[in-house]
C-alpha positions in Angstrom: -107.6 68.0 -56.7 -104.9 67.0 -54.2 -101.2 66.6 -55.0 -99.4 63.7 -53.4 -95.9 64.6 -52.1 -93.4 61.8 -51.6 -91.0 62.2 -48.7 -87.7 60.3 -48.7 -85.7 59.7 -45.5 -82.0 59.1 -46.0 -79.9 57.7 -43.2 -76.3 58.6 -42.6 -74.4 55.3 -42.9 -71.6 56.5 -40.6 -74.1 57.4 -37.8 -76.7 54.7 -38.3 -76.3 51.0 -37.9 -79.0 48.4 -38.3 -77.7 45.0 -37.2 -78.6 41.8 -35.6 -77.6 42.3 -31.9 -76.9 38.6 -31.5 -74.3 38.5 -34.3 -73.1 42.1 -34.5 -72.3 45.0 -32.2 -73.6 48.5 -32.3 -71.5 51.5 -31.1 -73.1 54.0 -28.8 -71.4 56.5 -26.5 -68.1 54.8 -26.9 -69.6 51.4 -25.9 -70.2 48.3 -27.9 -73.8 47.1 -27.4 -74.9 43.5 -28.1 -77.3 40.8 -27.1 -76.1 37.8 -25.1 -76.8 34.3 -26.2 -76.0 30.9 -24.7 -78.0 27.7 -24.9 -76.0 26.0 -22.2 -76.8 28.3 -19.2 -80.1 27.3 -17.6 -82.0 28.2 -14.5 -85.1 26.0 -13.7 -85.1 24.7 -17.2 -85.0 28.2 -18.8 -82.2 29.9 -20.7 -81.2 32.8 -18.4 -79.1 35.2 -20.5 -80.5 34.9 -24.0 -81.6 38.3 -25.4 -80.2 40.4 -22.5 -78.4 43.6 -23.6 -74.9 44.1 -22.4 -72.2 46.7 -22.8 -68.5 46.1 -23.7 -65.4 48.1 -23.8 -64.3 48.5 -27.4 -60.7 47.2 -28.2 -59.9 50.3 -30.1 -60.7 52.5 -27.1 -58.3 50.4 -24.9 -55.6 50.7 -27.5 -56.1 54.4 -27.9 -55.8 54.9 -24.2 -52.6 53.0 -23.6 -50.9 54.3 -26.8 -50.0 57.6 -25.2 -48.1 55.7 -22.5 -46.2 53.3 -24.8 -43.5 53.3 -27.5 -42.7 50.2 -29.6 -45.1 48.2 -27.5 -43.6 49.0 -24.1 -44.6 51.4 -21.4 -42.4 54.5 -21.2 -42.0 57.5 -18.9 -43.6 60.9 -19.6 -40.7 63.2 -20.0 -42.8 66.4 -19.9 -43.8 65.6 -16.2 -40.4 64.9 -14.8 -40.0 68.5 -13.6 -43.2 68.2 -11.5 -43.3 67.1 -7.9 -44.1 63.5 -7.1 -47.5 64.5 -5.8 -48.3 66.2 -9.1 -47.2 63.3 -11.2 -49.2 60.7 -9.2 -52.3 62.9 -9.1 -52.2 63.5 -12.9 -51.9 59.8 -13.7 -54.7 58.9 -11.2 -57.0 61.6 -12.6 -56.5 60.2 -16.2 -56.9 56.6 -15.0 -59.9 57.2 -12.8 -61.8 59.1 -15.5 -61.4 56.3 -18.0 -62.0 53.4 -15.7 -65.1 54.7 -14.0 -66.8 55.4 -17.3 -66.4 51.8 -18.3 -67.3 50.1 -15.0 -70.8 49.0 -16.3 -69.1 47.0 -19.1 -69.3 43.3 -18.9 -65.6 42.9 -19.9 -64.4 45.4 -17.3 -61.6 43.0 -16.5 -59.9 44.1 -19.8 -59.1 47.4 -18.0 -56.4 45.7 -16.1 -54.2 46.2 -19.2 -54.7 50.0 -18.8 -53.9 49.8 -15.1 -50.7 47.9 -15.7 -49.5 50.1 -18.6 -50.2 53.4 -16.7 -48.7 52.1 -13.4 -45.5 51.0 -15.2 -45.3 54.3 -17.0 -45.8 56.2 -13.7 -43.0 54.2 -12.1 -40.7 54.9 -15.0 -41.5 58.6 -14.8 -40.7 58.7 -11.1 -37.6 56.6 -11.7 -36.4 59.0 -14.4 -37.1 62.0 -12.1 -35.1 60.6 -9.2 -32.5 58.8 -11.4 -33.2 55.4 -9.9 -34.7 52.1 -10.9 -38.4 51.1 -11.3 -37.9 48.4 -8.6 -36.8 51.1 -6.1 -39.8 53.2 -6.9 -42.2 50.3 -6.2 -40.4 49.6 -2.9 -40.7 53.2 -1.8 -44.2 54.0 -2.9 -46.1 50.7 -2.9 -48.7 50.8 -0.1 -51.9 49.0 0.9 -55.0 51.1 1.5 -58.5 50.1 2.7 -61.4 50.6 0.4 -65.1 49.7 0.5 -64.3 46.5 -1.3 -61.4 45.5 0.8 -57.6 46.3 0.9 -55.9 47.1 -2.4 -52.3 47.9 -3.3 -51.5 51.3 -4.8 -48.6 53.7 -5.5 -49.0 56.4 -2.8 -47.1 59.7 -2.2 -47.3 61.6 1.0 -46.6 65.3 1.3 -46.0 66.3 4.9 -47.0 69.9 5.9 -46.0 71.7 9.0 -49.0 72.3 11.3 -51.4 70.7 8.8 -52.5 67.2 7.8 -50.4 65.4 5.3 -51.5 65.3 1.7 -51.8 61.9 0.0 -52.0 61.1 -3.7 -52.2 57.5 -4.9 -52.5 55.6 -8.2 -55.0 52.7 -8.4 -57.4 51.8 -5.7 -60.4 51.0 -8.1 -61.7 47.5 -8.0 -62.2 46.3 -11.6 -65.5 44.6 -11.0 -68.6 45.2 -13.1 -70.9 47.7 -11.3 -73.9 49.5 -12.6 -74.4 51.6 -9.5 -71.2 53.3 -8.5 -70.1 56.7 -7.2 -67.9 58.8 -9.4 -65.1 60.3 -7.3 -64.3 63.9 -8.0 -60.8 64.9 -9.0 -58.9 65.7 -5.8 -58.1 69.4 -5.1 -54.7 70.1 -6.5 -52.8 71.3 -3.5 -49.2 70.5 -4.2 -46.8 72.1 -1.7 -46.8 74.7 1.1 -45.1 77.1 -1.4 -46.3 77.7 -4.9 -44.7 75.6 -7.7 -43.4 78.7 -9.3 -41.1 79.4 -6.4 -40.1 75.7 -6.2 -39.1 75.7 -9.8 -37.0 78.8 -9.4 -35.3 77.6 -6.2 -34.5 74.2 -7.8 -32.3 76.2 -10.2 -32.5 73.7 -13.1 -33.1 74.7 -16.7 -36.3 72.8 -17.8 -34.9 72.7 -21.4 -31.1 71.9 -21.2 -30.9 70.8 -17.6 -28.0 73.2 -16.7 -27.6 74.6 -13.2 -26.9 78.2 -14.4 -28.9 81.0 -13.0 -32.5 80.3 -13.9 -35.0 82.8 -15.3 -38.7 82.5 -16.0 -39.9 82.7 -19.6 -43.6 83.8 -19.6 -46.3 84.0 -22.3 -49.7 85.8 -22.0 -52.1 83.0 -23.0 -51.6 79.3 -23.2 -53.9 79.0 -26.2 -51.4 81.0 -28.3 -49.2 78.0 -28.3 -51.9 75.9 -30.1 -52.1 78.2 -33.1 -51.5 76.3 -36.3 -48.6 77.6 -38.4 -46.6 76.6 -41.4 -43.4 76.1 -39.4 -42.9 73.3 -36.8 -43.2 74.4 -33.2 -39.8 74.7 -31.5 -38.9 72.4 -28.6 -39.5 75.0 -25.9 -43.0 75.6 -27.2 -43.8 71.9 -27.3 -42.6 71.6 -23.7 -44.9 74.3 -22.5 -47.9 72.7 -24.3 -47.1 69.4 -22.7 -46.8 70.9 -19.2 -49.9 73.1 -19.8 -48.2 76.1 -18.2 -47.6 79.7 -19.2 -44.1 79.7 -17.6 -40.9 77.9 -18.3 -37.8 77.9 -16.0 -34.8 78.3 -18.3 -31.2 79.4 -18.1 -30.0 82.7 -19.5 -28.7 81.2 -22.7 -31.9 79.3 -23.5 -34.0 82.3 -22.6 -32.0 84.5 -25.0 -32.3 81.9 -27.8 -36.1 81.7 -27.3 -36.6 85.5 -27.6 -34.4 85.8 -30.8 -36.2 82.8 -32.3 -33.1 80.6 -32.7 -33.6 78.0 -30.0 -32.5 74.6 -31.4 -32.1 76.1 -34.8 -35.9 76.2 -35.4 -37.2 79.5 -36.6 -40.2 80.7 -34.6 -43.3 81.7 -36.8 
């Protein structure tokens, strides 16, 4: 006597999608996958694109990317990066831009990434303008350059750091042709060499409080581990802690008054948990 055992397979609706690729799109690895269809495109009497699978950049991914650089629908500056050098700022923007764009180069609507390029470039210009207390137009006049790439000359925002006895360092934003490409080389993030001296010394000799902006004698506030700032507590994080999280640094150049308020837990009237 044999017992028959019935097995039931249940599919997770959030992770599984069965759809007609001609009329719907499936989501996989942050891409939209669909089948192309057009009865008007022919080659030697045959429809050339029907049934071919293509990838698209999802609209929600585009909006999520540009949201961090915008407020009320307009590009804004990144206040947490103003204290950095121009080389640092441009390198950081380029690293974030290149990582996103190169991932979506195989998409058929890669042209939609021009929105990301424009928003980030405007935000970068506004960040440099806020740092140097000038206008966006002056930033573009100063840093707008044309460089040669494998696909031809392109316009970028470029910063040069001259070093005594060594080759100059260059950081630029842009330089990626937004043309669909299946075979492309992923560029590595450039080695972060910022200045001849370390940034810690530069921030001290600048003698500007990174919290209140005063020119009083600057001291360094230091924490042991950066991950300690990310601990979830019942109280809201004070401004000095938010600043260190945004800068991703364990040090903060502050004046004596701000330093004292941080240690007694009374900076900006927010009690430290």
